[in-house]
C-alpha positions as CSV (number, residue, x, y, z in Angstrom):
1,M,-2.8,12.9,-2.1
2,G,-3.2,16.1,-0.2
3,N,-2.7,15.9,3.6
4,H,-4.0,12.3,3.9
5,P,-1.5,10.2,5.7
6,S,0.7,8.2,3.2
7,V,4.0,6.4,2.9
8,K,6.0,5.6,-0.3
9,V,8.7,2.9,-0.3
10,N,10.6,1.3,-3.1
11,Y,11.4,-2.4,-2.8
12,F,14.0,-4.0,-5.2
13,F,13.9,-7.9,-5.6
14,P,17.1,-9.1,-7.2
15,G,16.7,-12.0,-9.5
16,T,12.9,-11.9,-9.5
17,D,10.8,-10.8,-12.5
18,A,7.5,-8.8,-12.5
19,D,5.5,-11.9,-13.4
20,T,6.9,-13.9,-10.3
21,L,6.5,-10.9,-8.0
22,L,2.8,-10.4,-9.1
23,S,2.0,-13.9,-8.5
24,A,3.6,-13.7,-5.0
25,L,1.7,-10.6,-4.1
26,Q,-1.6,-12.3,-5.2
27,N,-0.9,-15.3,-3.0
28,A,0.3,-13.2,0.0
29,V,-2.5,-10.8,0.3
30,T,-5.3,-12.8,2.1
31,E,-6.3,-10.4,4.8
32,A,-7.3,-7.5,2.5
33,D,-10.8,-6.6,2.0
34,G,-10.1,-7.0,-1.9
35,F,-7.4,-6.6,-4.4
36,S,-6.9,-6.3,-8.1
37,S,-3.9,-6.3,-10.6
38,V,-3.8,-4.9,-14.1
39,P,-1.2,-4.8,-16.6
40,N,0.2,-1.3,-16.8
41,S,2.3,-1.3,-20.0
42,G,4.7,-3.9,-21.5
43,E,6.1,-5.8,-18.5
44,S,4.8,-3.7,-15.8
45,Y,1.8,-4.1,-13.5
46,I,-0.3,-2.3,-10.9
47,F,-1.4,-4.1,-7.8
48,D,-4.0,-2.5,-5.4
49,A,-5.3,-3.9,-2.2
50,L,-7.9,-2.2,0.3
51,Y,-7.9,-2.7,3.9
52,T,-10.4,-1.7,6.4
53,T,-8.9,-0.4,9.8
54,P,-10.5,-1.4,13.2
55,A,-12.3,2.0,13.2
56,G,-13.8,1.4,9.8
57,W,-11.5,3.6,7.6
58,I,-10.3,2.2,4.3
59,D,-6.6,2.3,3.6
60,R,-5.2,1.6,0.0
61,V,-2.0,-0.1,-0.8
62,T,-0.5,0.0,-4.4
63,F,2.5,-1.5,-5.9
64,Q,3.7,-0.5,-9.3
65,I,5.8,-3.3,-10.5
66,E,8.5,-3.0,-13.2
67,N,11.2,-5.3,-14.5
68,Q,14.7,-4.0,-14.4
69,Q,17.9,-5.5,-15.8
70,D,18.9,-7.6,-12.6
71,G,15.4,-8.0,-11.0
72,C,12.3,-6.0,-10.5
73,V,11.3,-3.0,-8.5
74,A,7.9,-2.7,-6.7
75,K,7.1,1.0,-6.0
76,G,4.9,0.7,-2.9
77,Y,2.4,3.4,-1.8
78,S,0.0,3.1,1.1
79,S,-2.4,5.8,1.9
80,S,-5.4,6.5,4.3
81,T,-8.2,7.3,1.9
82,S,-10.5,9.2,4.4
83,I,-13.4,7.0,3.3
84,C,-15.0,5.0,5.9
85,C,-17.8,2.3,5.9
86,G,-21.5,3.3,6.0
87,W,-21.9,3.3,9.9
88,C,-19.9,6.5,10.5
89,G,-21.7,8.8,7.8
90,P,-22.4,12.1,9.3
91,V,-20.0,11.6,12.3
92,R,-17.2,11.3,9.8
93,L,-18.0,14.5,7.9
94,L,-17.9,16.4,11.2
95,G,-14.8,14.7,12.4
96,C,-12.8,15.4,9.0
97,C,-13.7,19.1,9.4
98,L,-12.5,19.3,13.0
99,V,-9.6,16.8,13.5
100,C,-6.3,16.1,11.8
101,Y,-5.9,12.4,11.8
102,S,-2.9,10.1,12.0
103,D,-2.4,6.6,10.4
104,H,-0.9,5.4,13.6
105,G,1.8,3.6,11.6
106,Q,-0.8,1.5,9.7
107,N,0.4,2.5,6.3
108,Q,3.8,1.4,6.8
109,K,2.4,-1.9,8.5
110,H,0.4,-2.7,5.4
111,L,3.5,-2.4,3.2
112,E,5.7,-4.3,5.4
113,D,3.2,-7.1,6.2
114,I,2.7,-7.7,2.5
115,I,6.4,-7.6,1.5
116,T,7.6,-9.9,4.4
117,K,4.9,-12.4,3.4
118,L,6.3,-12.9,0.0
119,G,9.4,-14.9,1.1
120,L,11.6,-13.2,-1.3
121,D,15.0,-11.2,-0.9
122,F,14.5,-7.6,-1.2
123,Q,16.1,-4.2,-0.6
124,R,14.0,-1.4,0.9
125,Q,14.4,2.4,0.0
126,F,12.3,4.8,1.9
127,I,11.0,7.6,-0.5
128,S,8.6,9.8,1.6
129,K,5.7,10.1,3.9
130,S,2.9,12.9,4.2
131,G,0.2,14.1,6.3
132,F,0.3,12.7,9.9
133,S,2.1,9.4,8.8
134,K,4.4,7.5,11.1
135,Y,7.4,5.6,9.6
136,S,10.2,4.0,11.6
């Protein structure tokens, strides 16, 4: 997604199937501005959630959920969309041309907040970050 701040992390849930994980995600994501889930193909799903930051920018969190032999994996991706609410119109256009922006760790926070609310055992594998993203 260009130079927009983003983070990719895979989460493995041993002994959990994709349907159970999808249900847990739908119950855990309560502070998002909106979310959707759709079947991808066969026994996999795509789950999306949108968050508005305190400054009015919109971040998008996506999990691609797939069954595996001994559990399921959720490929997590969180990115700053560089879309903001209506109040910042012309200011946003000028700001995007002049300033590189950081996610200040929010993309990682969105992923970790959701995953820890599930109450399921998991293993984390950091994949990558791009733009001015923080990951620790």
